[in-house]
PDB file as gemmi writes it, atoms N, CA and C in Angstrom:
CRYST1    1.000    1.000    1.000  90.00  90.00  90.00 P 1                      
ATOM      1  N   UNK A   1    -184.735 -13.911-322.152  1.00  0.00           N  
ATOM      2  CA  UNK A   1    -183.798 -13.790-323.324  1.00  0.00           C  
ATOM      3  C   UNK A   1    -182.899 -12.727-323.126  1.00  0.00           C  
ATOM      4  N   UNK A   2    -181.610 -12.838-323.359  1.00  0.00           N  
ATOM      5  CA  UNK A   2    -180.674 -11.886-323.349  1.00  0.00           C  
ATOM      6  C   UNK A   2    -180.517 -11.400-324.670  1.00  0.00           C  
ATOM      7  N   UNK A   3    -180.120 -10.076-324.853  1.00  0.00           N  
ATOM      8  CA  UNK A   3    -179.789  -9.543-326.397  1.00  0.00           C  
ATOM      9  C   UNK A   3    -178.413  -9.614-326.547  1.00  0.00           C  
ATOM     10  N   UNK A   4    -177.969 -10.919-326.825  1.00  0.00           N  
ATOM     11  CA  UNK A   4    -176.584 -11.043-327.111  1.00  0.00           C  
ATOM     12  C   UNK A   4    -176.469 -11.691-328.630  1.00  0.00           C  
ATOM     13  N   UNK A   5    -175.269 -11.513-329.257  1.00  0.00           N  
ATOM     14  CA  UNK A   5    -175.095 -11.882-330.602  1.00  0.00           C  
ATOM     15  C   UNK A   5    -175.592 -13.344-330.855  1.00  0.00           C  
ATOM     16  N   UNK A   6    -175.441 -14.186-329.751  1.00  0.00           N  
ATOM     17  CA  UNK A   6    -175.869 -15.566-330.089  1.00  0.00           C  
ATOM     18  C   UNK A   6    -177.361 -15.855-329.814  1.00  0.00           C  
ATOM     19  N   UNK A   7    -177.829 -15.179-328.834  1.00  0.00           N  
ATOM     20  CA  UNK A   7    -179.399 -15.294-328.511  1.00  0.00           C  
ATOM     21  C   UNK A   7    -180.263 -14.358-329.443  1.00  0.00           C  
ATOM     22  N   UNK A   8    -179.613 -13.373-329.873  1.00  0.00           N  
ATOM     23  CA  UNK A   8    -180.401 -12.475-330.895  1.00  0.00           C  
ATOM     24  C   UNK A   8    -181.136 -11.354-330.163  1.00  0.00           C  
ATOM     25  N   UNK A   9    -181.853 -10.640-330.757  1.00  0.00           N  
ATOM     26  CA  UNK A   9    -182.645  -9.387-330.226  1.00  0.00           C  
ATOM     27  C   UNK A   9    -184.080  -9.822-329.958  1.00  0.00           C  
ATOM     28  N   UNK A  10    -184.606  -9.463-328.877  1.00  0.00           N  
ATOM     29  CA  UNK A  10    -185.969  -9.821-328.623  1.00  0.00           C  
ATOM     30  C   UNK A  10    -186.853  -8.816-329.442  1.00  0.00           C  
ATOM     31  N   UNK A  11    -188.157  -9.208-329.485  1.00  0.00           N  
ATOM     32  CA  UNK A  11    -189.148  -8.181-330.331  1.00  0.00           C  
ATOM     33  C   UNK A  11    -189.086  -6.882-329.634  1.00  0.00           C  
ATOM     34  N   UNK A  12    -189.327  -6.698-328.252  1.00  0.00           N  
ATOM     35  CA  UNK A  12    -189.316  -5.438-327.660  1.00  0.00           C  
ATOM     36  C   UNK A  12    -188.027  -4.565-327.753  1.00  0.00           C  
ATOM     37  N   UNK A  13    -186.910  -5.231-327.983  1.00  0.00           N  
ATOM     38  CA  UNK A  13    -185.624  -4.577-328.110  1.00  0.00           C  
ATOM     39  C   UNK A  13    -185.553  -4.081-329.584  1.00  0.00           C  
ATOM     40  N   UNK A  14    -186.119  -4.907-330.476  1.00  0.00           N  
ATOM     41  CA  UNK A  14    -186.124  -4.419-332.001  1.00  0.00           C  
ATOM     42  C   UNK A  14    -186.957  -3.247-331.954  1.00  0.00           C  
ATOM     43  N   UNK A  15    -187.965  -3.267-331.295  1.00  0.00           N  
ATOM     44  CA  UNK A  15    -189.016  -2.148-331.291  1.00  0.00           C  
ATOM     45  C   UNK A  15    -188.308  -0.856-330.851  1.00  0.00           C  
ATOM     46  N   UNK A  16    -187.591  -1.016-329.765  1.00  0.00           N  
ATOM     47  CA  UNK A  16    -186.855   0.118-329.107  1.00  0.00           C  
ATOM     48  C   UNK A  16    -185.758   0.632-330.023  1.00  0.00           C  
ATOM     49  N   UNK A  17    -185.007  -0.221-330.703  1.00  0.00           N  
ATOM     50  CA  UNK A  17    -183.908   0.222-331.575  1.00  0.00           C  
ATOM     51  C   UNK A  17    -184.548   0.782-332.903  1.00  0.00           C  
ATOM     52  N   UNK A  18    -185.580   0.363-333.343  1.00  0.00           N  
ATOM     53  CA  UNK A  18    -186.051   0.899-334.657  1.00  0.00           C  
ATOM     54  C   UNK A  18    -187.328   1.928-334.712  1.00  0.00           C  
ATOM     55  N   UNK A  19    -187.985   1.961-333.634  1.00  0.00           N  
ATOM     56  CA  UNK A  19    -189.128   2.895-333.501  1.00  0.00           C  
ATOM     57  C   UNK A  19    -190.364   2.186-334.080  1.00  0.00           C  
ATOM     58  N   UNK A  20    -190.416   0.975-334.245  1.00  0.00           N  
ATOM     59  CA  UNK A  20    -191.585   0.330-334.829  1.00  0.00           C  
ATOM     60  C   UNK A  20    -192.409  -0.241-333.563  1.00  0.00           C  
ATOM     61  N   UNK A  21    -193.665  -0.193-333.606  1.00  0.00           N  
ATOM     62  CA  UNK A  21    -194.491  -0.654-332.583  1.00  0.00           C  
ATOM     63  C   UNK A  21    -194.408  -2.167-332.600  1.00  0.00           C  
ATOM     64  N   UNK A  22    -194.674  -2.814-331.426  1.00  0.00           N  
ATOM     65  CA  UNK A  22    -194.633  -4.267-331.355  1.00  0.00           C  
ATOM     66  C   UNK A  22    -195.628  -4.826-332.287  1.00  0.00           C  
ATOM     67  N   UNK A  23    -196.806  -4.282-332.328  1.00  0.00           N  
ATOM     68  CA  UNK A  23    -197.993  -4.641-333.166  1.00  0.00           C  
ATOM     69  C   UNK A  23    -197.544  -4.701-334.581  1.00  0.00           C  
ATOM     70  N   UNK A  24    -196.794  -3.669-335.002  1.00  0.00           N  
ATOM     71  CA  UNK A  24    -196.352  -3.623-336.537  1.00  0.00           C  
ATOM     72  C   UNK A  24    -195.280  -4.714-336.720  1.00  0.00           C  
ATOM     73  N   UNK A  25    -194.255  -4.918-335.812  1.00  0.00           N  
ATOM     74  CA  UNK A  25    -193.278  -5.846-335.852  1.00  0.00           C  
ATOM     75  C   UNK A  25    -194.011  -7.287-335.993  1.00  0.00           C  
ATOM     76  N   UNK A  26    -194.944  -7.488-335.154  1.00  0.00           N  
ATOM     77  CA  UNK A  26    -195.792  -8.798-335.086  1.00  0.00           C  
ATOM     78  C   UNK A  26    -196.441  -8.994-336.534  1.00  0.00           C  
ATOM     79  N   UNK A  27    -197.100  -7.986-336.980  1.00  0.00           N  
ATOM     80  CA  UNK A  27    -197.681  -8.076-338.262  1.00  0.00           C  
ATOM     81  C   UNK A  27    -196.741  -8.485-339.301  1.00  0.00           C  
ATOM     82  N   UNK A  28    -195.588  -7.717-339.456  1.00  0.00           N  
ATOM     83  CA  UNK A  28    -194.581  -7.977-340.395  1.00  0.00           C  
ATOM     84  C   UNK A  28    -194.076  -9.417-340.444  1.00  0.00           C  
ATOM     85  N   UNK A  29    -194.019  -9.927-339.149  1.00  0.00           N  
ATOM     86  CA  UNK A  29    -193.470 -11.213-339.007  1.00  0.00           C  
ATOM     87  C   UNK A  29    -194.552 -12.332-339.419  1.00  0.00           C  
ATOM     88  N   UNK A  30    -195.792 -12.140-339.144  1.00  0.00           N  
ATOM     89  CA  UNK A  30    -196.871 -12.871-339.514  1.00  0.00           C  
ATOM     90  C   UNK A  30    -197.163 -13.041-341.021  1.00  0.00           C  
ATOM     91  N   UNK A  31    -196.809 -11.921-341.660  1.00  0.00           N  
ATOM     92  CA  UNK A  31    -197.082 -11.695-343.243  1.00  0.00           C  
ATOM     93  C   UNK A  31    -195.789 -12.046-343.908  1.00  0.00           C  
ATOM     94  N   UNK A  32    -194.784 -12.411-343.204  1.00  0.00           N  
ATOM     95  CA  UNK A  32    -193.473 -12.732-343.803  1.00  0.00           C  
ATOM     96  C   UNK A  32    -192.709 -11.485-344.492  1.00  0.00           C  
ATOM     97  N   UNK A  33    -192.998 -10.406-344.138  1.00  0.00           N  
ATOM     98  CA  UNK A  33    -192.213  -9.177-344.550  1.00  0.00           C  
ATOM     99  C   UNK A  33    -190.894  -9.200-344.030  1.00  0.00           C  
ATOM    100  N   UNK A  34    -190.817  -9.288-342.718  1.00  0.00           N  
ATOM    101  CA  UNK A  34    -189.488  -9.462-342.058  1.00  0.00           C  
ATOM    102  C   UNK A  34    -189.682 -10.586-341.076  1.00  0.00           C  
ATOM    103  N   UNK A  35    -189.094 -11.642-341.214  1.00  0.00           N  
ATOM    104  CA  UNK A  35    -189.156 -12.866-340.409  1.00  0.00           C  
ATOM    105  C   UNK A  35    -187.787 -12.824-339.538  1.00  0.00           C  
ATOM    106  N   UNK A  36    -187.917 -13.348-338.241  1.00  0.00           N  
ATOM    107  CA  UNK A  36    -186.754 -13.430-337.546  1.00  0.00           C  
ATOM    108  C   UNK A  36    -185.918 -14.637-337.900  1.00  0.00           C  
ATOM    109  N   UNK A  37    -184.617 -14.322-338.234  1.00  0.00           N  
ATOM    110  CA  UNK A  37    -183.820 -15.358-338.746  1.00  0.00           C  
ATOM    111  C   UNK A  37    -183.198 -16.380-337.675  1.00  0.00           C  
ATOM    112  N   UNK A  38    -183.279 -15.970-336.448  1.00  0.00           N  
ATOM    113  CA  UNK A  38    -182.562 -16.799-335.312  1.00  0.00           C  
ATOM    114  C   UNK A  38    -183.762 -17.703-334.818  1.00  0.00           C  
ATOM    115  N   UNK A  39    -184.845 -17.333-334.370  1.00  0.00           N  
ATOM    116  CA  UNK A  39    -185.895 -18.064-333.843  1.00  0.00           C  
ATOM    117  C   UNK A  39    -187.297 -17.528-334.173  1.00  0.00           C  
ATOM    118  N   UNK A  40    -187.949 -18.293-334.943  1.00  0.00           N  
ATOM    119  CA  UNK A  40    -189.271 -17.947-335.368  1.00  0.00           C  
ATOM    120  C   UNK A  40    -190.284 -18.293-334.172  1.00  0.00           C  
ATOM    121  N   UNK A  41    -191.383 -17.613-334.265  1.00  0.00           N  
ATOM    122  CA  UNK A  41    -192.487 -17.903-333.206  1.00  0.00           C  
ATOM    123  C   UNK A  41    -193.076 -19.355-333.437  1.00  0.00           C  
ATOM    124  N   UNK A  42    -193.388 -20.072-332.411  1.00  0.00           N  
ATOM    125  CA  UNK A  42    -193.897 -21.529-332.530  1.00  0.00           C  
ATOM    126  C   UNK A  42    -195.085 -21.518-331.580  1.00  0.00           C  
ATOM    127  N   UNK A  43    -196.248 -20.871-332.019  1.00  0.00           N  
ATOM    128  CA  UNK A  43    -197.363 -20.817-331.243  1.00  0.00           C  
ATOM    129  C   UNK A  43    -197.492 -19.567-330.137  1.00  0.00           C  
ATOM    130  N   UNK A  44    -198.575 -19.670-329.460  1.00  0.00           N  
ATOM    131  CA  UNK A  44    -198.811 -18.589-328.574  1.00  0.00           C  
ATOM    132  C   UNK A  44    -197.703 -18.581-327.370  1.00  0.00           C  
ATOM    133  N   UNK A  45    -197.199 -17.406-327.074  1.00  0.00           N  
ATOM    134  CA  UNK A  45    -196.414 -17.272-325.854  1.00  0.00           C  
ATOM    135  C   UNK A  45    -194.887 -17.611-326.247  1.00  0.00           C  
ATOM    136  N   UNK A  46    -194.625 -18.028-327.569  1.00  0.00           N  
ATOM    137  CA  UNK A  46    -193.183 -18.153-327.992  1.00  0.00           C  
ATOM    138  C   UNK A  46    -192.583 -16.882-328.300  1.00  0.00           C  
ATOM    139  N   UNK A  47    -191.289 -16.811-328.201  1.00  0.00           N  
ATOM    140  CA  UNK A  47    -190.387 -15.706-328.357  1.00  0.00           C  
ATOM    141  C   UNK A  47    -189.700 -15.716-329.671  1.00  0.00           C  
ATOM    142  N   UNK A  48    -189.736 -14.628-330.525  1.00  0.00           N  
ATOM    143  CA  UNK A  48    -188.977 -14.388-331.640  1.00  0.00           C  
ATOM    144  C   UNK A  48    -187.518 -13.890-331.294  1.00  0.00           C  
ATOM    145  N   UNK A  49    -186.572 -14.387-332.018  1.00  0.00           N  
ATOM    146  CA  UNK A  49    -185.252 -13.777-331.895  1.00  0.00           C  
ATOM    147  C   UNK A  49    -184.779 -13.353-333.179  1.00  0.00           C  
ATOM    148  N   UNK A  50    -184.450 -12.075-333.325  1.00  0.00           N  
ATOM    149  CA  UNK A  50    -183.922 -11.317-334.464  1.00  0.00           C  
ATOM    150  C   UNK A  50    -182.371 -11.228-334.632  1.00  0.00           C  
ATOM    151  N   UNK A  51    -181.822 -11.368-335.743  1.00  0.00           N  
ATOM    152  CA  UNK A  51    -180.487 -11.027-335.900  1.00  0.00           C  
ATOM    153  C   UNK A  51    -180.201  -9.550-336.094  1.00  0.00           C  
ATOM    154  N   UNK A  52    -178.870  -9.119-336.100  1.00  0.00           N  
ATOM    155  CA  UNK A  52    -178.711  -7.726-336.418  1.00  0.00           C  
ATOM    156  C   UNK A  52    -179.113  -7.396-337.837  1.00  0.00           C  
ATOM    157  N   UNK A  53    -178.902  -8.289-338.860  1.00  0.00           N  
ATOM    158  CA  UNK A  53    -179.454  -7.984-340.120  1.00  0.00           C  
ATOM    159  C   UNK A  53    -180.980  -7.809-340.232  1.00  0.00           C  
ATOM    160  N   UNK A  54    -181.692  -8.649-339.276  1.00  0.00           N  
ATOM    161  CA  UNK A  54    -183.072  -8.389-339.239  1.00  0.00           C  
ATOM    162  C   UNK A  54    -183.527  -7.141-338.727  1.00  0.00           C  
ATOM    163  N   UNK A  55    -182.787  -6.595-337.755  1.00  0.00           N  
ATOM    164  CA  UNK A  55    -182.998  -5.268-337.110  1.00  0.00           C  
ATOM    165  C   UNK A  55    -182.865  -4.254-338.174  1.00  0.00           C  
ATOM    166  N   UNK A  56    -181.774  -4.383-338.923  1.00  0.00           N  
ATOM    167  CA  UNK A  56    -181.548  -3.348-340.019  1.00  0.00           C  
ATOM    168  C   UNK A  56    -182.725  -3.535-341.117  1.00  0.00           C  
ATOM    169  N   UNK A  57    -183.180  -4.712-341.429  1.00  0.00           N  
ATOM    170  CA  UNK A  57    -184.246  -4.851-342.276  1.00  0.00           C  
ATOM    171  C   UNK A  57    -185.581  -4.153-341.796  1.00  0.00           C  
ATOM    172  N   UNK A  58    -185.932  -4.442-340.564  1.00  0.00           N  
ATOM    173  CA  UNK A  58    -187.013  -3.666-339.952  1.00  0.00           C  
ATOM    174  C   UNK A  58    -186.893  -2.218-340.175  1.00  0.00           C  
ATOM    175  N   UNK A  59    -185.731  -1.673-339.711  1.00  0.00           N  
ATOM    176  CA  UNK A  59    -185.477  -0.199-339.931  1.00  0.00           C  
ATOM    177  C   UNK A  59    -185.692   0.287-341.230  1.00  0.00           C  
ATOM    178  N   UNK A  60    -185.232  -0.569-342.281  1.00  0.00           N  
ATOM    179  CA  UNK A  60    -185.398  -0.178-343.736  1.00  0.00           C  
ATOM    180  C   UNK A  60    -186.830   0.056-343.995  1.00  0.00           C  
ATOM    181  N   UNK A  61    -187.567  -1.011-343.525  1.00  0.00           N  
ATOM    182  CA  UNK A  61    -189.012  -1.009-343.949  1.00  0.00           C  
ATOM    183  C   UNK A  61    -189.788   0.256-343.155  1.00  0.00           C  
ATOM    184  N   UNK A  62    -189.281   0.527-341.813  1.00  0.00           N  
ATOM    185  CA  UNK A  62    -189.963   1.548-341.114  1.00  0.00           C  
ATOM    186  C   UNK A  62    -189.604   2.901-341.871  1.00  0.00           C  
ATOM    187  N   UNK A  63    -188.426   3.019-342.215  1.00  0.00           N  
ATOM    188  CA  UNK A  63    -188.116   4.373-343.000  1.00  0.00           C  
ATOM    189  C   UNK A  63    -188.948   4.412-344.309  1.00  0.00           C  
ATOM    190  N   UNK A  64    -189.099   3.345-345.015  1.00  0.00           N  
ATOM    191  CA  UNK A  64    -189.939   3.322-346.168  1.00  0.00           C  
ATOM    192  C   UNK A  64    -191.257   3.621-346.040  1.00  0.00           C  
ATOM    193  N   UNK A  65    -191.916   2.990-344.852  1.00  0.00           N  
ATOM    194  CA  UNK A  65    -193.130   3.216-344.572  1.00  0.00           C  
ATOM    195  C   UNK A  65    -193.453   4.700-344.224  1.00  0.00           C  
ATOM    196  N   UNK A  66    -192.459   5.277-343.456  1.00  0.00           N  
ATOM    197  CA  UNK A  66    -192.785   6.670-343.013  1.00  0.00           C  
ATOM    198  C   UNK A  66    -192.425   7.711-344.178  1.00  0.00           C  
ATOM    199  N   UNK A  67    -191.826   7.391-345.252  1.00  0.00           N  
ATOM    200  CA  UNK A  67    -191.525   8.167-346.351  1.00  0.00           C  
ATOM    201  C   UNK A  67    -192.745   8.178-347.272  1.00  0.00           C  
ATOM    202  N   UNK A  68    -193.415   6.940-347.400  1.00  0.00           N  
ATOM    203  CA  UNK A  68    -194.455   6.711-348.303  1.00  0.00           C  
ATOM    204  C   UNK A  68    -193.960   6.489-349.793  1.00  0.00           C  
ATOM    205  N   UNK A  69    -195.007   6.365-350.583  1.00  0.00           N  
ATOM    206  CA  UNK A  69    -194.559   5.989-352.035  1.00  0.00           C  
ATOM    207  C   UNK A  69    -193.593   7.230-352.592  1.00  0.00           C  
ATOM    208  N   UNK A  70    -192.621   6.718-353.317  1.00  0.00           N  
ATOM    209  CA  UNK A  70    -191.778   7.772-353.931  1.00  0.00           C  
ATOM    210  C   UNK A  70    -192.122   7.864-355.398  1.00  0.00           C  
ATOM    211  N   UNK A  71    -192.320   9.065-355.863  1.00  0.00           N  
ATOM    212  CA  UNK A  71    -192.749   9.279-357.266  1.00  0.00           C  
ATOM    213  C   UNK A  71    -191.534   9.040-358.252  1.00  0.00           C  
ATOM    214  N   UNK A  72    -191.805   8.197-359.170  1.00  0.00           N  
ATOM    215  CA  UNK A  72    -190.793   7.892-360.234  1.00  0.00           C  
ATOM    216  C   UNK A  72    -190.817   8.880-361.345  1.00  0.00           C  
ATOM    217  N   UNK A  73    -190.104   8.508-362.413  1.00  0.00           N  
ATOM    218  CA  UNK A  73    -190.072   9.515-363.527  1.00  0.00           C  
ATOM    219  C   UNK A  73    -191.387   9.426-364.359  1.00  0.00           C  
ATOM    220  N   UNK A  74    -192.245   8.563-364.071  1.00  0.00           N  
ATOM    221  CA  UNK A  74    -193.399   8.281-365.012  1.00  0.00           C  
ATOM    222  C   UNK A  74    -193.326   7.283-366.094  1.00  0.00           C  
ATOM    223  N   UNK A  75    -194.201   7.133-366.741  1.00  0.00           N  
ATOM    224  CA  UNK A  75    -194.131   6.125-367.793  1.00  0.00           C  
ATOM    225  C   UNK A  75    -193.461   6.590-369.027  1.00  0.00           C  
ATOM    226  N   UNK A  76    -192.923   5.887-369.803  1.00  0.00           N  
ATOM    227  CA  UNK A  76    -192.049   6.241-370.974  1.00  0.00           C  
ATOM    228  C   UNK A  76    -192.994   6.952-372.053  1.00  0.00           C  
ATOM    229  N   UNK A  77    -192.482   7.917-372.701  1.00  0.00           N  
ATOM    230  CA  UNK A  77    -193.355   8.612-373.805  1.00  0.00           C  
ATOM    231  C   UNK A  77    -194.122   9.696-373.238  1.00  0.00           C  
ATOM    232  N   UNK A  78    -194.062  10.195-372.084  1.00  0.00           N  
ATOM    233  CA  UNK A  78    -194.915  11.329-371.701  1.00  0.00           C  
ATOM    234  C   UNK A  78    -193.941  12.482-371.193  1.00  0.00           C  
TER     235      UNK A  78                                                      
END                                                                             
């Protein structure tokens, strides 16, 4: 698979661009946190194809996971 706008980005390419491990990307795809919008996996050995928007979504989740929970202002009245 080539990484062109029509073919999308392969899983390993998304990992290289975002810094996410392939195992993490696979988990997020299987749990529907970030699903590939061009081609979903269809059984063992099939290839996912991610759009540019998917790559940005993966990066957003990677940054959020790295930062951890963000403390808010707290409950009202305190």
